[in-house]
N, CA, C and O of each residue as an XYZ file, in Angstrom:
316
protein
N      87.766    120.505    103.086
C      87.658    120.664    101.654
C      86.314    121.288    101.307
O      85.360    121.218    102.082
N      86.258    121.886    100.154
C      85.054    122.559     99.701
C      84.221    121.641     98.806
O      84.725    120.663     98.253
N      82.951    121.973     98.679
C      82.075    121.202     97.792
C      82.278    121.600     96.334
O      81.839    120.878     95.439
N      82.923    122.714     96.079
C      83.159    123.211     94.728
C      84.157    122.291     94.022
O      85.189    121.929     94.586
N      83.840    121.925     92.797
C      84.766    121.083     92.047
C      85.970    121.907     91.598
O      85.887    123.128     91.464
N      87.067    121.236     91.375
C      88.294    121.910     90.950
C      88.045    122.679     89.659
O      88.524    123.803     89.514
N      87.313    122.102     88.728
C      87.054    122.753     87.440
C      86.287    124.059     87.589
O      86.393    124.938     86.733
N      85.512    124.198     88.671
C      84.729    125.414     88.891
C      85.477    126.480     89.681
O      84.949    127.572     89.889
N      86.695    126.184     90.123
C      87.455    127.122     90.946
C      88.167    128.166     90.101
O      88.612    127.896     88.985
N      88.261    129.359     90.661
C      89.111    130.377     90.051
C      90.561    130.003     90.339
O      90.834    129.116     91.147
N      91.471    130.674     89.683
C      92.895    130.422     89.923
C      93.222    130.634     91.394
O      93.914    129.822     92.008
N      92.720    131.730     91.954
C      93.024    132.067     93.343
C      92.465    131.026     94.321
O      93.121    130.661     95.296
N      91.257    130.558     94.049
C      90.657    129.525     94.895
C      91.469    128.234     94.825
O      91.719    127.591     95.845
N      91.874    127.865     93.624
C      92.635    126.636     93.442
C      94.006    126.732     94.104
O      94.477    125.760     94.695
N      94.645    127.885     94.011
C      95.942    128.058     94.676
C      95.805    127.953     96.185
O      96.635    127.321     96.840
N      94.775    128.561     96.742
C      94.553    128.492     98.188
C      94.289    127.046     98.612
O      94.803    126.594     99.635
N      93.494    126.327     97.831
C      93.212    124.925     98.139
C      94.476    124.082     98.029
O      94.702    123.185     98.842
N      95.300    124.369     97.026
C      96.556    123.639     96.854
C      97.492    123.902     98.027
O      98.132    122.975     98.523
N      97.579    125.135     98.471
C      98.404    125.466     99.643
C      97.928    124.711    100.874
O      98.741    124.242    101.671
N      96.616    124.592    101.033
C      96.055    123.856    102.159
C      96.432    122.375    102.078
O      96.793    121.768    103.086
N      96.348    121.806    100.892
C      96.716    120.397    100.698
C      98.182    120.189    101.056
O      98.522    119.257    101.785
N      99.041    121.052    100.548
C     100.476    120.927    100.806
C     100.760    121.024    102.307
O     101.547    120.245    102.844
N     100.128    121.965    102.969
C     100.322    122.134    104.410
C      99.924    120.870    105.165
O     100.651    120.413    106.048
N      98.774    120.311    104.818
C      98.311    119.092    105.486
C      99.265    117.920    105.250
O      99.549    117.148    106.165
N      99.749    117.798    104.034
C     100.666    116.710    103.726
C     102.014    116.902    104.420
O     102.614    115.934    104.886
N     102.492    118.144    104.490
C     103.768    118.421    105.144
C     103.716    118.122    106.637
O     104.704    117.669    107.217
N     102.583    118.370    107.252
C     102.445    118.088    108.685
C     102.526    116.600    108.968
O     103.004    116.190    110.026
N     102.065    115.792    108.031
C     102.122    114.347    108.199
C     101.186    113.812    109.261
O     101.404    112.723    109.792
N     100.156    114.560    109.573
C      99.232    114.178    110.638
C      97.957    113.525    110.105
O      96.980    113.389    110.843
N      97.953    113.124    108.852
C      96.767    112.494    108.269
C      97.061    111.030    107.989
O      98.207    110.648    107.751
N      96.018    110.218    108.020
C      96.156    108.789    107.746
C      96.596    108.565    106.306
O      96.448    109.440    105.453
N      97.128    107.404    106.054
C      97.650    107.068    104.724
C      96.600    107.248    103.637
O      96.874    107.880    102.617
N      95.419    106.711    103.832
C      94.365    106.821    102.819
C      93.997    108.280    102.553
O      93.774    108.670    101.407
N      93.934    109.080    103.612
C      93.626    110.502    103.439
C      94.776    111.212    102.738
O      94.549    112.118    101.935
N      96.005    110.809    103.034
C      97.170    111.395    102.359
C      97.113    111.152    100.862
O      97.415    112.039    100.063
N      96.721    109.935    100.490
C      96.616    109.602     99.061
C      95.532    110.453     98.403
O      95.726    110.978     97.307
N      94.395    110.586     99.077
C      93.303    111.405     98.536
C      93.738    112.870     98.418
O      93.422    113.534     97.431
N      94.460    113.368     99.419
C      94.954    114.750     99.361
C      95.947    114.925     98.224
O      95.917    115.932     97.518
N      96.824    113.950     98.046
C      97.804    114.026     96.969
C      97.115    114.064     95.613
O      97.496    114.842     94.738
N      96.101    113.226     95.440
C      95.345    113.213     94.180
C      94.674    114.555     93.942
O      94.698    115.077     92.827
N      94.066    115.121     94.999
C      93.425    116.434     94.870
C      94.469    117.496     94.541
O      94.223    118.373     93.712
N      95.618    117.422     95.179
C      96.699    118.365     94.900
C      97.136    118.316     93.449
O      97.397    119.354     92.841
N      97.219    117.113     92.889
C      97.607    116.967     91.487
C      96.563    117.612     90.571
O      96.915    118.266     89.589
N      95.286    117.427     90.892
C      94.217    118.059     90.105
C      94.289    119.581     90.210
O      94.149    120.289     89.213
N      94.509    120.070     91.422
C      94.595    121.520     91.635
C      95.784    122.115     90.892
O      95.669    123.185     90.295
N      96.926    121.432     90.925
C      98.126    121.908     90.227
C      97.872    121.987     88.727
O      98.230    122.975     88.085
N      97.257    120.953     88.171
C      96.966    120.939     86.733
C      95.988    122.058     86.375
O      96.132    122.700     85.335
N      95.005    122.290     87.224
C      94.021    123.347     86.991
C      94.700    124.718     86.994
O      94.438    125.550     86.125
N      95.573    124.944     87.976
C      96.293    126.221     88.047
C      97.180    126.423     86.822
O      97.242    127.522     86.269
N      97.863    125.365     86.401
C      98.728    125.453     85.221
C      97.912    125.802     83.977
O      98.343    126.608     83.152
N      96.738    125.196     83.844
C      95.885    125.481     82.686
C      95.383    126.921     82.722
O      95.331    127.584     81.686
N      95.016    127.407     83.899
C      94.558    128.797     84.033
C      95.681    129.768     83.655
O      95.444    130.749     82.950
N      96.891    129.495     84.119
C      98.030    130.358     83.785
C      98.320    130.339     82.287
O      98.578    131.384     81.690
N      98.278    129.164     81.684
C      98.523    129.060     80.239
C      97.476    129.854     79.468
O      97.803    130.554     78.509
N      96.230    129.748     79.881
C      95.158    130.493     79.231
C      95.382    131.992     79.345
O      95.189    132.730     78.379
N      95.789    132.439     80.524
C      96.047    133.868     80.729
C      97.208    134.339     79.856
O      97.147    135.419     79.269
N      98.267    133.529     79.771
C      99.409    133.885     78.929
C      98.999    133.997     77.461
O      99.438    134.902     76.752
N      98.157    133.073     77.018
C      97.696    133.106     75.625
C      96.864    134.349     75.349
O      96.975    134.941     74.276
N      96.037    134.750     76.300
C      95.235    135.966     76.135
C      96.117    137.195     76.034
O      95.865    138.079     75.216
N      97.152    137.255     76.863
C      98.077    138.381     76.817
C      98.792    138.423     75.475
O      98.976    139.496     74.899
N      99.195    137.256     74.974
C      99.859    137.194     73.674
C      98.937    137.692     72.557
O      99.384    138.402     71.657
N      97.667    137.326     72.613
C      96.708    137.796     71.601
C      96.544    139.313     71.663
O      96.472    139.976     70.629
N      96.486    139.852     72.864
C      96.365    141.311     73.031
C      97.597    141.999     72.479
O      97.488    142.992     71.759
N      98.770    141.479     72.811
C     100.022    142.083     72.329
C     100.100    142.009     70.807
O     100.516    142.966     70.154
N      99.700    140.876     70.249
C      99.745    140.715     68.791
C      98.763    141.677     68.125
O      99.077    142.254     67.084
N      97.592    141.855     68.705
C      96.594    142.762     68.148
C      97.073    144.211     68.201
O      96.687    145.029     67.366
N      97.902    144.520     69.172
C      98.443    145.876     69.299
C      99.695    146.066     68.450
O     100.258    147.160     68.404
N     100.126    145.006     67.780
C     101.319    145.100     66.944
C     102.599    145.042     67.748
O     103.671    145.372     67.240
N     102.497    144.628     68.992
C     103.673    144.540     69.855
C     104.284    143.151     69.735
O     103.618    142.195     69.338
N     105.535    143.059     70.077
C     106.228    141.773     70.037
C     105.551    140.779     70.964
O     105.088    141.128     72.049
N     105.505    139.556     70.520
C     104.915    138.517     71.361
C     106.014    137.666     71.946
O     107.176    137.772     71.554
N     105.649    136.840     72.869
C     106.619    136.000     73.569
C     106.766    136.522     74.985
O     106.683    137.724     75.234
N     106.979    135.629     75.875
C     107.116    136.042     77.275
C     108.577    136.063     77.641
O     109.389    135.347     77.054
N     108.899    136.868     78.591
C     110.261    136.924     79.102
C     110.198    136.780     80.608
O     109.227    137.217     81.225
N     111.206    136.181     81.215
C     111.160    135.962     82.648
C     111.157    137.275     83.414
O     111.722    138.279     82.981
N     110.507    137.233     84.556
C     110.497    138.384     85.445
C     111.885    138.517     86.045
O     112.519    137.512     86.368
N     112.358    139.724     86.197
C     113.678    139.956     86.752
C     113.813    139.284     88.110
O     112.956    139.441     88.979
N     114.895    138.537     88.286
C     115.152    137.881     89.551
C     114.539    136.508     89.684
O     114.688    135.859     90.720
N     113.841    136.047     88.638
C     113.202    134.722     88.730
C     113.936    133.742     87.868
O     113.560    132.572     87.805
């Protein structure tokens, strides 16, 4: 784990850390107490990533509204 707090991580850093947590938990090679700590960190990382994405979506909506374009998001094709 890194010394950087979750709140100080960029979206990309937090996603990479979350992937690492998931990998460690999936392997099942960590002690119970460490698993709990990893799960807690994973929950923090997930919430941080969700907040970063929401913020980015809101910024895009503001840009679109300022340009007079329709606002609202639509799903990516195939998702």
